[in-house]
N, C-alpha and C positions, 0 to 999 in steps of 0.2 A: 477583411482578414488577410494578412500578407504571409505567404509561406514560401520559403526557399528550401530547395532540396540539397542535401549533402550526403554522399555515400559513405557508409561505414559498415564493417562486418556485422552480421547477426550475432547478438550477444545477450540473449535472454539468460544463458547459463551464467554470465558474469554476475547477475543479480543473486543467484544462489550462492556463488562464491563469496560475494559481499556479505550475505547473511551468515555464512559460516565464520568468516573472519570477525564479524561484529560479535557473534556469540562468544568466540574465544576471547575477544577483548573484554567483554562484560565479565566473563568468568575470572580473568586474571586481574581486572581492576578491583574486583570484590575480594578475591582470595590470593592476590599476588604475593603477599608476605609469606605464604606457605609454599609457593612454587608448586602448586598441585593442580591437576586436572580433575574436574568433577563430571562424571558421566551420569546423566539423568536417563533412566530407563523408562520404557513405556509400561504403563499400567492403566487399565480402563476404569479408573475411578475419578471422582471429582477433584482430588487433591494430588494427582500424579501426572507426569507428562503424558499427553494423550496420543501422540502419533510419531512414527519414525520419519515421516516426511515433513520437513519444515521449509516453507517458501519465503518467509520474511520475518524480520525481527525489528522491533523498535522499543524505545524507552519513553514512558510518559513523564510528565512533570513531577510526579511523586516517586520517581525512580522504580516504578513497576516495569518489568520486562514483558512485552507482548509478543506472542508467537502466532504466526499464521500457519496452521498445519492443514493437512488433508482432511481431517475429521472434526476439528474444533478450533476455536480461538482460545488460547491459553494465556493466562496472566499470572506471572510469577512475582511474588512480593518479597522474595528473599528467603522464604520458608516453605511455602506450598504453592501449588499450581491451582488456579481457579479456572475451570474449563466451561465453555459454552458448547453444549453437545448437540443441539437440535440438528438432526441430519437434513431437515428440509430448509434450514436457514443458515447455519454456521458451518456447513461442510464446504470443502474446496475453497479454503481461505488462501488467497494468493498474496495479499498485501495487508500490512498494518502501517498506519502513519500517525504520528503524534503531532498535532497542530499547535500553533503558537498560542491559541486561546485556551489551551488545556484539554481540549477534547481529543479523542482518539478515533480514527477512522479505520474500518476494516472492510476490505473488498472481497466478495465471494462470487460464486456463479449464480447467486440469487439476489444480486443487488449489492448495495453498500450500506454500512451502518455508521452512524455517528454516535459516539459514546460520550456523554457529558454528565458528570456527577452520578455515574452508574446508571443513567437512563439511556437505553438503546433506541435510537430512532432509525427506522428502516426506510431507505430510498430505493425505488425501482423505476422502471420505465414509466409507470403511472405518475411519478413525480417529476418527470422530465429527463431522467437518466437516459443516455444514448442507447445503452444496452445493459442487460443484467449481468453479463459476464465482465467482471471488473478485474483489470490487470495491474493498474498502478494508480497511486494517489499522491499528489504533490500540493504545495501551497506557494502562491506567488507573493510578491512584496507588499501587496495590498490586503493580504489575508484571504484571498479567494482560494477555494479548494478546486483543483483540477483533477478529473477522474478519467483515466484511460480505460476504454472498454473495447469489446469486440465489435462494437457498432459505431464508434466515433469517440470524440473527446468532449467531456462535459465540464462546464464551469459552474461552480456553486458559490454565490456571493453572500451566503448566510440567510437568504430569503427565498431564492428561486434558482432553478437550474436552466442553463442554456447549453445546447449541444451543437457541435460542429462535425460535419461529415465530409464525404467526398464532394458533395454538392457545394461545399464552402471552400474547396480547393485542396483538401487532403488527397494524397494519391491512393490511400487505402483506409478503410474504416477500423481496422484492427490495430489499436494502440497498445503497445506492450510495456514500454517503460520510458521515463523521461526525467530530466532534471534541468536546473537553471544553468546558464552560462554565468560567468563571473560578474557581468554588469547587471544581473538581476532583472533584465528586461526581456530575455529571450529563453524560451523553452527549447530544449533539444529532446525531441520525441522519437523513439524508435517505432516505426510502423512496420507493416508486413513487408514493404519493399525497400526499406532503408531509413536513414535518419532524415528528419525534416526539422527546420527551424520555424518556430511559431512566435511571432512578435506580439506578446501579450499586452504590451502598452498601447497597442492599436485597438484593443477591444473596448 
């Protein structure tokens, strides 16, 4: 595993800004002809928006909008919100990610879920996840899912998980956020101590 360090400012807040801008874009792309803002208020029911705190937003291949909130995973189909409420499982949802195979991944403080055809599969440290606190989920050019956690970086190839930690060269095990560079072969991951480049084509 080859890792090179590059220093950048701490910017976990930038992800929250991105989420806000994405939600505005979604709203205007749907209702842009009316030039109107739509405010979704919180109501603790199965068909209303579940929480005031939103950490991440993504759109699946069927154009459903997925929200990672503090208390639930919420799925908006253009009419109603479908919420997953279990406090022991779907609370503290930090990230949602729509993968190229049509599945959706959601990361929580109790592990990560893969949702395929409305079937929720739960992965934890018992399945090879580096840590159950999940901060980020991404996909590489080969379709592998990369999961950033508080205990290292995990790669899922569709069959099994392999994790990388400080013992493999990371300067810190807390992986906050990451994305590809333009050549699609290098991850830029923000760790606790700064940005690191991870050359995924070497794995």
